[in-house]
N, C-alpha and C positions, 0 to 999 in steps of 0.2 A: 131265571136268570134273564129273561129276559122284563123284565124290570127291574130290575139292575141296571145293564145296560141301556133302560129309559135312564130315568135314571140321572147314567154315566153322561149320558149324553147331553137330558138338557144340561147340566156343573158344568161341562164343557162348555156348551153357547155360553152358559150364564157368565162364565170366566171373560168369557171370547168375546160375550160386548161387556163387563167389568172394563177389561187391558184393552176392549178400543179407545170404551170413552173415555181414559185415561191419557190415552195418548193424544187423543183430542182433545181434552184438557189443558195439557199438556205443550202441545204446538199452541191454542188457543195462548193461555200462562205467556210463552215465550214471548209471543201475538206481542200482548198486548209492553208486558214487559222495553218491549224496543222499544213501541211506538211512543212507553210513556221516556223511556231514555234521548230519542231523536226531540222529540219537546221542546228538554232540561242543555236541551245538546244545540237546538236553536232559541231556548232564550238567551242560555251563553256567551252566542256568539251576539245576538241583537246587545247582548248590554257590553260586550267586551268592543262591539263596533262601534258603538256608540259614545262610549270613552276615549273611545282610536277619535271619530272627528270631532267631539270637548277638545279633545288637546290639539289635533292641529287646528281646530278654527281658532283656539286662543295665540296658538305660535303666530299666525300668520298673524290675527294685528299683535300682535305686537314686534312690529318690524322695525328693527334695527337703521338703519337706516333713517327713516323716521325717527326715532329717537334723538340719533345725532342732531342729523335736525337741526332737532327741537330745544334743541341742550347749547347747538354753535349756534342758532337764534337768540339764544337770549344771553347768551356771555356775549357775542356781541354789540347786544344793547346797554347794557352793563356796564363794555367800554366803550360805550357814548354818550350812558350820559355818567363818567367817571372824565369827559374830556370835558364834556360842555358845561359840565361843576368848574374845575379847573382851567378853566382856559386863560378867563381874565386873569387871575392872578399867574399864573403864568409868564403870562407877556410881560405884567409888573414887576414883573421880578426878572427878568429875560433885557427889561430895555432897561432896571432900575439899573443892574451892572454896567452893562452898555456906560450910561451914560454917569455912572459911580467912580469915574476914570481918571487921578490926582494930577492935577500938571505942573507940582513939585513935584524935583527929585531927592530919594533919599541920597543920604552918606555916603553911603556903601557904595551908589548909580552917580556921584560925583566926585568920588576917588576913582571908580570904574577909567571914567571919561583923564579924565584927569590926566590914569596914569599908560595910555594911551590904549591898556586891553581890547574891551569895548568894539 
């Protein structure tokens, strides 16, 4: 009976050691899983931050005011080119119309003058 009690005590000690080892393994596995999750989270945050910085940089390079200034300059250049291309022709047209005044009166104008309407 003393032998049985010793075997029971040995079995209890062995069971306690197994349980203790299992608890230590469980804690170690949880710590490892937490560390792995933290590493994944750090990588994800770094990726999201990099994408954010990339988007911010691309928006900064696309400045609406600069785009407007460039477009305005292009349109101003086009107007100046059109002016230079058509200036001589327009001046000739206006001068020609001014100098092309008829020196005679039409029959209707003569009739109005005779009747004193004008």
